[in-house]
C-alpha positions in Angstrom: -0.1 0.0 0.1 1.1 3.5 -0.8 2.5 5.4 2.2 0.7 8.9 2.8 4.2 10.6 2.4 4.9 9.2 -0.8 1.7 10.4 -2.2 1.8 13.8 -4.3 1.1 16.9 -2.3 -1.5 19.5 -3.5 -1.5 23.0 -2.0 -4.8 24.9 -2.4 -4.5 28.7 -1.5 -7.8 29.9 -0.4 -11.1 28.1 1.1 -13.6 30.3 -1.2 -15.8 28.8 -3.8 -13.1 27.6 -6.2 -10.6 26.6 -3.2 -13.1 24.6 -1.2 -14.4 22.7 -4.5 -11.2 21.6 -5.4 -10.2 20.3 -2.3 -13.4 18.6 -1.7 -13.2 16.9 -5.4 -9.9 15.6 -4.4 -11.1 13.6 -1.5 -10.8 10.2 -3.6 -7.6 11.3 -5.4 -4.1 9.3 -4.5 -2.9 12.8 -3.2 -2.3 14.7 0.1 -4.3 17.9 0.2 -3.3 21.4 2.1 -5.9 24.1 2.0 -4.5 27.3 3.5 -6.6 30.3 4.4 -6.2 33.5 6.0 -9.7 32.8 7.7 -11.0 29.6 9.3 -14.5 29.7 7.4 -15.9 29.7 4.0 -17.9 32.5 3.1 -20.9 32.5 1.0 -20.2 35.9 -0.5 -23.5 36.3 -2.7 -25.3 36.8 0.6 -23.1 39.3 2.2 -25.3 42.1 1.7 -28.2 40.2 3.6 -25.7 40.5 6.6 -25.2 44.1 5.8 -29.0 44.8 6.0 -29.4 42.6 9.4 -31.6 40.0 7.5 -29.0 37.4 8.2 -26.3 37.0 10.9 -22.6 36.4 9.8 -22.9 32.6 11.1 -25.8 32.1 8.5 -23.7 32.5 5.6 -20.2 31.4 6.8 -19.2 27.6 7.5 -16.0 26.7 9.4 -13.7 25.1 6.8 -12.4 22.4 9.1 -16.1 21.3 9.8 -16.8 21.1 6.0 -13.8 18.9 5.4 -13.9 17.1 8.6 -14.6 13.8 7.1 -11.9 13.9 4.2 -8.8 12.2 5.5 -6.4 13.2 2.7 -6.8 16.9 3.8 -5.6 19.2 6.2 -6.6 22.7 6.9 -4.0 25.1 8.2 -5.0 29.0 8.8 -2.0 31.1 7.3 -1.2 34.0 5.3 0.7 33.0 2.2 3.5 35.9 1.6 4.7 34.7 -1.8 5.2 31.7 -4.0 8.5 30.2 -5.5 7.6 28.7 -8.9 11.0 27.3 -9.6 11.6 25.6 -6.2 7.8 24.7 -6.2 7.4 26.0 -2.6 4.5 28.3 -0.7 6.1 30.8 1.8 3.9 31.3 4.7 4.0 34.3 7.4 6.2 34.2 9.6 8.6 32.3 7.4 7.4 28.7 7.2 7.4 27.1 3.6 5.6 24.4 1.8 6.4 22.1 -1.0 4.2 21.0 -3.6 3.7 19.0 -6.6 0.6 20.8 -7.7 -0.4 24.4 -6.8 -4.0 25.7 -7.1 -4.3 29.5 -6.4 -7.7 30.5 -5.3 -7.2 33.5 -3.1 -10.0 35.4 -4.0 -10.4 39.3 -4.7 -10.6 42.4 -2.8 -12.2 45.8 -3.4 -10.6 47.9 -6.1 -10.5 51.8 -6.1 -8.6 52.1 -9.3 -5.9 54.0 -7.7 -7.7 56.2 -5.5 -6.4 54.8 -2.2 -7.7 57.8 -0.3 -11.1 56.9 -1.1 -10.8 53.7 0.9 -10.5 55.7 4.1 -14.3 56.8 3.6 -15.9 54.2 1.4 -16.9 50.9 2.8 -16.5 48.0 0.7 -18.5 44.5 0.5 -15.8 41.7 0.3 -15.9 40.2 3.9 -17.8 39.4 6.9 -16.0 42.3 8.5 -17.1 44.7 5.5 -20.7 43.3 6.0 -20.7 44.0 9.8 -19.2 47.4 9.5 -22.0 48.5 6.8 -24.9 47.4 9.1 -23.2 49.0 12.0 -22.7 52.5 10.0 -26.3 52.2 8.8 -27.7 51.6 12.3 -25.2 54.2 13.8 -26.7 56.8 11.0 -30.1 56.1 12.2 -29.2 56.5 15.9 -27.5 59.9 15.2 -30.3 61.1 13.3 -32.7 60.2 16.1 -30.8 62.7 18.2 -30.0 65.2 15.5 -32.1 68.4 15.7 -30.5 70.2 12.9 -32.7 68.9 9.7 -30.0 69.2 7.2 -27.7 67.3 9.3 -30.4 64.8 9.8 -31.0 64.5 6.0 -27.3 63.9 5.5 -27.2 61.2 8.1 -30.0 59.6 6.4 -28.5 59.8 2.9 -26.8 56.6 1.6 -24.6 56.4 -1.5 -23.8 52.9 -3.3 -21.3 53.2 -6.1 -21.5 50.7 -8.7 -24.6 49.2 -10.7 -23.6 45.7 -11.0 -25.4 42.9 -9.0 -24.0 43.7 -5.7 -24.7 47.5 -5.9 -28.3 46.8 -7.1 -29.0 44.3 -4.4 -27.5 46.5 -1.8 -29.3 49.8 -3.1 -32.6 47.8 -2.9 -31.8 46.4 0.4 -30.9 49.8 2.0 -34.2 51.5 0.5 -36.2 48.5 1.9 -34.4 48.5 5.4 -34.9 52.0 5.9 -38.0 52.6 5.1 -39.8 49.5 6.3 -37.8 48.0 9.1 -35.8 50.7 10.7 -38.7 53.6 10.1 -40.7 51.6 12.9 -38.0 51.7 15.5 -37.1 55.4 15.6 -39.7 57.7 16.5 -38.2 61.1 16.1 -37.5 60.5 12.4 -40.7 58.6 11.6 -42.1 59.5 8.4 -38.7 61.0 7.0 -37.7 58.1 4.6 -33.7 57.5 3.9 -32.3 58.9 0.8 -30.5 56.1 -1.0 -28.6 56.9 -4.1 -27.0 54.3 -6.7 -24.3 55.8 -8.7 -23.2 54.0 -12.1 -20.7 55.4 -14.6 -22.2 53.7 -17.7 -25.4 54.3 -18.8 -27.3 51.1 -17.5 -27.3 48.8 -14.7 -26.3 45.1 -14.3 -23.6 44.8 -17.2 -23.9 41.2 -18.5 -27.5 41.1 -18.3 -30.0 42.0 -21.2 -31.1 45.7 -21.5 -34.8 44.1 -20.8 -33.4 43.1 -17.4 -31.7 46.3 -16.8 -34.4 48.5 -17.2 -36.6 46.3 -15.3 -34.2 46.3 -12.3 -33.9 50.1 -12.7 -37.7 50.4 -12.5 -38.0 48.2 -9.6 -35.5 50.1 -7.7 -37.0 53.5 -8.6 -40.4 51.8 -7.2 -38.5 51.6 -3.7 -37.7 55.2 -3.9 -33.9 54.8 -4.9 -32.4 57.6 -6.8 -30.4 56.2 -9.8 -27.3 58.5 -11.2 -26.3 56.7 -14.4 -23.6 57.9 -16.8 -21.7 59.9 -13.9 -18.4 59.3 -12.6 -17.0 59.8 -9.2 -14.3 62.3 -8.8 -14.0 62.4 -5.0 -14.9 60.7 -1.8 -14.7 62.4 1.6 -15.9 61.9 4.8 -18.8 64.2 4.1 -19.9 62.1 0.7 -19.5 61.8 -2.6 -18.5 64.1 -5.5 -19.8 63.8 -9.0 -18.2 66.5 -11.1 -19.3 69.7 -9.6 -21.9 68.0 -7.6 -21.6 67.1 -3.8 -23.7 64.0 -2.6 -23.8 64.8 1.0 -23.7 61.5 2.9 -22.6 60.0 6.0 -22.4 56.2 4.5 -21.1 55.4 1.0 -20.5 51.9 -0.3 -18.3 51.0 -3.1 -19.2 48.0 -5.1 -17.7 49.5 -8.4 -15.0 46.8 -8.8 -12.8 44.1 -7.5 -9.1 43.3 -8.2 -7.0 40.2 -7.4 -5.5 40.0 -3.9 -1.6 41.2 -3.4 -0.5 37.6 -3.7 -1.2 37.6 -7.5 1.8 40.1 -7.6 4.2 37.8 -5.7 3.7 34.6 -7.7 6.1 36.2 -10.8 3.7 35.4 -13.3 1.9 37.5 -16.1 -0.9 39.6 -14.9 -3.6 40.9 -16.7 -6.4 43.7 -15.8 -7.2 43.9 -12.3 -4.2 42.0 -11.5 -5.6 38.7 -12.1 -3.1 36.0 -13.3 -3.1 35.1 -17.1 -3.8 31.4 -17.5 -3.8 28.8 -20.3 -6.7 27.1 -21.6 -6.2 24.4 -18.7 -6.5 27.1 -16.0 -2.5 26.9 -15.6 0.4 29.2 -15.6 2.4 29.3 -18.8 5.5 26.9 -18.7 4.0 26.0 -15.3 1.5 22.8 -15.8 1.3 22.3 -12.1 0.1 25.3 -11.1 -3.6 26.3 -11.6 -5.2 29.6 -10.9 -8.9 29.7 -10.5 -11.5 32.0 -9.6 -11.1 35.7 -9.0 -7.3 35.2 -9.3 -7.5 33.9 -12.8 -7.5 36.3 -15.9 -9.5 33.2 -18.4 -10.5 34.2 -22.0 -12.4 31.5 -23.4 -11.3 30.3 -26.7 -12.9 32.5 -29.5 -13.7 35.1 -27.0 -12.4 38.8 -26.6 -13.7 39.0 -22.7 -12.1 37.2 -19.8 -14.6 35.2 -17.5 -16.1 37.2 -14.7 -15.1 36.8 -11.1 -18.4 35.2 -9.9 -19.2 31.9 -7.9 -20.3 29.7 -10.6 -17.0 30.3 -12.6 -15.1 29.8 -9.4 -17.0 26.7 -8.6 -16.8 25.1 -12.2 -13.0 25.8 -12.3 -12.3 24.3 -8.8 -14.0 21.2 -9.8 -12.0 21.3 -13.4 -8.5 21.6 -11.3 -9.4 18.5 -9.3 -10.0 16.5 -12.7 -7.1 18.1 -14.1 -4.6 16.9 -11.2 -6.4 13.4 -11.1 -6.1 12.9 -14.9 -2.5 14.0 -15.2 -1.2 11.7 -12.0 -2.9 9.0 -14.3 -1.0 10.1 -17.3 -3.9 11.4 -18.9 -4.6 14.3 -21.1 -7.3 16.9 -19.7 -9.6 18.8 -22.5 -9.4 22.6 -21.9 -11.6 24.3 -19.4 -15.3 25.0 -20.8 -17.4 27.3 -18.9 -21.2 26.4 -18.8 -22.8 29.8 -18.0 -26.1 29.1 -16.2 -27.3 32.8 -16.2 -27.3 35.8 -13.8 -29.9 37.2 -11.3 -30.0 39.9 -8.7 -32.8 40.5 -6.3 -33.8 44.0 -5.5 -35.8 43.9 -2.3 -39.1 41.9 -1.2 -40.7 40.0 -4.2 -38.5 41.8 -6.6 -35.8 40.5 -8.8 -34.3 39.9 -12.0 -32.8 36.6 -13.7 -31.7 35.3 -16.6 -30.8 31.8 -17.9 -30.1 31.3 -21.6 -33.3 32.4 -23.4 -35.4 32.2 -20.2 -36.0 36.0 -18.7 -37.8 36.3 -15.3 -38.6 39.6 -13.4 -40.5 40.3 -10.3 -42.0 37.7 -7.8 -40.9 34.6 -9.9 -37.5 35.7 -10.2 -37.4 36.4 -6.7 -38.4 32.7 -5.8 -35.8 31.4 -8.1 -33.3 33.6 -6.4 -34.0 32.2 -3.0 -34.0 28.7 -4.1 -31.0 28.8 -6.0 -29.2 30.7 -3.0 -30.5 28.5 -0.3 -29.6 25.4 -2.3 -25.8 26.4 -2.6 -25.3 27.4 1.0 -23.0 24.9 2.8 -24.5 22.7 5.2 -28.4 21.4 5.9 -28.4 23.1 9.0 -27.7 26.8 7.5 -30.1 26.2 4.9 -32.9 25.3 7.0 -31.9 28.7 9.3 -31.6 30.8 6.1 -35.1 29.7 4.9 -36.7 30.2 8.4 -35.4 33.8 8.7 -36.5 34.7 5.4 -39.9 33.2 5.6 -40.0 35.0 9.0 -39.2 38.4 7.5 -41.2 38.0 4.5 -44.4 37.8 6.6 -43.6 40.0 9.6 -41.4 42.7 7.9 -38.8 42.2 11.1 -34.8 41.5 11.0 -33.5 40.2 14.2 -29.7 41.0 13.5 -30.1 44.9 14.1 -27.1 44.7 16.3 -24.3 47.5 16.7 -21.4 45.6 17.7 -18.2 47.0 19.1 -17.4 49.2 22.2 -18.4 52.9 22.5 -21.3 52.9 19.8 -22.7 56.1 20.9 -19.5 57.9 20.5 -19.4 56.8 17.1 -23.1 58.0 16.6 -21.5 61.5 17.8 -18.8 61.4 15.3 -20.9 60.8 12.7 -23.1 63.5 13.8 -20.1 66.1 13.6 -19.3 65.1 10.2 -22.8 65.7 9.1 -22.7 69.2 10.6 -19.5 70.1 9.3 -20.1 69.6 5.4 -17.8 69.6 2.4 -17.3 73.4 2.7 -16.5 73.7 6.2 -12.7 72.9 5.4 -12.8 70.4 8.6 -8.7 70.1 9.7 -9.1 66.8 11.1 -7.8 63.5 10.0 -9.1 60.2 12.0 -6.5 57.7 13.2 -6.7 54.7 15.3 -4.4 54.1 17.6 -3.7 50.7 19.2 -3.7 51.0 23.2 -3.6 47.3 24.1 -1.2 45.9 26.4 0.2 43.7 23.5 0.8 46.4 21.0 1.6 50.3 20.8 1.5 50.6 16.9 -0.4 53.4 15.5 -2.4 52.6 12.1 -3.4 55.1 9.5 -7.2 55.2 8.8 -6.4 54.5 5.3 -6.1 50.7 6.8 -8.8 51.0 9.3 -12.1 52.8 8.8 -12.3 55.9 11.2 -15.7 54.3 12.8 -14.1 50.9 12.9 -12.0 51.1 16.2 -12.6 47.9 18.4 -11.7 47.2 22.0 -8.3 48.4 23.0 -8.5 51.2 20.4 -9.3 54.8 20.5 -10.4 57.4 17.9 -8.1 60.3 17.6 -8.9 63.3 15.8 -5.6 64.9 14.6 -5.0 68.3 12.9 -4.1 68.3 9.3 -3.3 71.1 7.0 -6.0 69.6 4.6 -9.4 69.5 4.0 -12.2 68.4 1.8 -12.4 70.8 -1.1 -15.4 72.3 -2.7 
């Protein structure tokens, strides 16, 4: 019998849709599998906005990776940060200095929010790529309502209740619709002083239509459904600046206490430390077999891969169905290669796109099939419940959605973290100042915990995101927001 130490070693970087699928499909292969991830959980990203809108709790859409793979005897899971990959020596380098040798490598590290070179905007706009992002958006929305409840100035209150979403793709559309519904239906009943004052939700998209990749009919239907919810659409307008006071579109300021960026993603920083050719967004260029050029033992899948199907001019999008199919392909490629067999090029089967826009509203496309409204919404619910990891999690989510549908209640309306009232006051002060006040303050988050004394600029931690052991400091600077 072959000893385990003699089996080929497959290292999978990333426990997202692609990486987890690859690891699971290698369960019966004659290999040792090591899955590396900087988090201990697999995240169902399509439902992140539901956490942001208090419809679901973080645990409802995240599953511990070890629990998912606990019955797979040939796989081990390591919580680790990959710093770089040495293709020549076939080694993966981990922080703080460990290395892993591999016979096959699957890179599926995912993507991060892309501000297209405007790194300063990250200080004031929230992304939606992780559980921390979703919880921070939820916190910010609830804090804005809390601050508005105490605010006497009508103009400042209006700014606190203005929410700007940048990016008209599925994430932006779903978030804008969710925000409008959350504010008008759910939170309106909780706050007495601002009862009757609906929040203002603005969706900004640089092109002249929503939902690229879907038909014009679906895009128009989505726009109509958003407007029915009261969402303001600003199509064909580009963002020129983002500050703590809001968003600038050309010469116009959109005053807002909460800005969410969903206008694009790029490959994680690891892609630049692999030493391979990179395409748009830093994604690694791959062959038709999803492998790196001259390295048939290294596969790149999901958001990290710039894969252009033969005969096409456009790369596959960084969405879950692509990652899952590439994960299955990666496992099949490795298994067949070990058996001395050739593997045909990867072919993606497009099963369509869908986006929900709130209660009983959605658009969906699959081939020639087009659905809108309640039917599309039911299809959206079914598909997302089906692909969640774990039967218990599926039942919980289905129950939560059913309860919310009939009661209009959402139970996850929690402001987590310490000093919530102080953060609400900071939001109120920012709303009162405005972009023309020349506020001389820059927010920094300082670690005062016993285990650390480092100071982090707000570019790497949002001003309102201080956790226990940290304090928010307002430092005078020589610059302020410009008109």
